[in-house]
N, C-alpha and C positions, 0 to 999 in steps of 0.2 A: 552291948551297953551305952557306950560313950553316943552310937548312935540314938537308941530310943531315947539317950537321955537329952540329947540337942548339945550338947557339952559343946563347947569351944573344939576340944582334939575331936568328937565325934562329927562335925559342920566339916571336917576336913577331908572325910572318907565316907563312899558308900560299899554298898551288899551290891557283889555282881555274880553272874550267873557261871561255874565252869560248866560251857559246851565243847567245843572245837576247837584249841589254838590253831590246826591246820589247815581249818578252813579256805576254801576263797570265797565266803561268806563272810564279812565285815561281821554281820551283823551275828553271825553262832558263834565270834572267837568269847568276847566275855565282857556279854553284855549287863551292863551295871540295870539294878533290879528296887533295888530302896534306895533313895537320898538322904540326907537330911535338910530339913527347913526349919529353923528356928522361928519362925512368926507366927500369930496369931490365926488360925486359918477362919475363913466366912464361917463355919457350920458348928464347928468343934470348939473354938476356941485353941488353948494352949494345950489342948488335955495330949495331943501327939507331937512327935518329934520330927519322926523318920517315916515317909508314903514312898505308896509303891511306884515305881516310873509308868509309863502311859503302855510301854510293849511289853510290861510285863502285867499291869491288871484290866487290860484290855479280853486275853483267852479267857482270862478266869471268869470276869464280869459277864464276858456274852457267853459261855459255856456254864453256870450256875442260874443266871436267870431268863435259859431256856432259849435262848435267840438260835436261831437255826438257820438263817443264811442272813453272815455279815457281812454289807456290802461297803467294798475299801476301792478308794481309786491305787492306777497303777504304780502310783507315787510307792505305797507299801508293798511293792511285789517282793521289794529285795529281805526284806522282816517275814514273809509268809513263813519258813522252814522254821523260826524264833519260835512265832506262833503257835504252830503243830507242835514242835516241841517241848514249851512248858504245856499244852493241853498233855501230849504223851507222859509228860514225866509229871505232872501232877493228878491221873489219870483222871481227867474229867471226859466230861461229854463229846464229842470232838464236833465242831462248827463248818459249817461248808462258807467257807470264802468264796465273794462272786467280785471279783477286779473290774476294773472301768474305765477309759478316759474321760470317756464323759457321757454324763444322762443326761437325758433333757423326757421330763414328767409332762405330760401335758394332764389335761381336765384334774387339775390335784389340785387341793387349797394347801 
């Protein structure tokens, strides 16, 4: 509740997912999924105080919006397990992740 209200106490904490503390992949241990920002948002103003992190929001948005193939650079490779864990736990449609290190597109606008 403190996080949602954006109180001083709420700003000191974040919401984390309990995944696998024994994992060799640090992204699976206890990632932050929501954090508090008590600042005005460009679109919603001061209506919300808690916001999802990129790692939590992306698999949800990709699945719900009908993305079939997500293009991600190899720097996100360690986070792929986390991406698919969220999709599985939330019972969402799977998205194919296509990784690349460098993408040269020609004849495009």
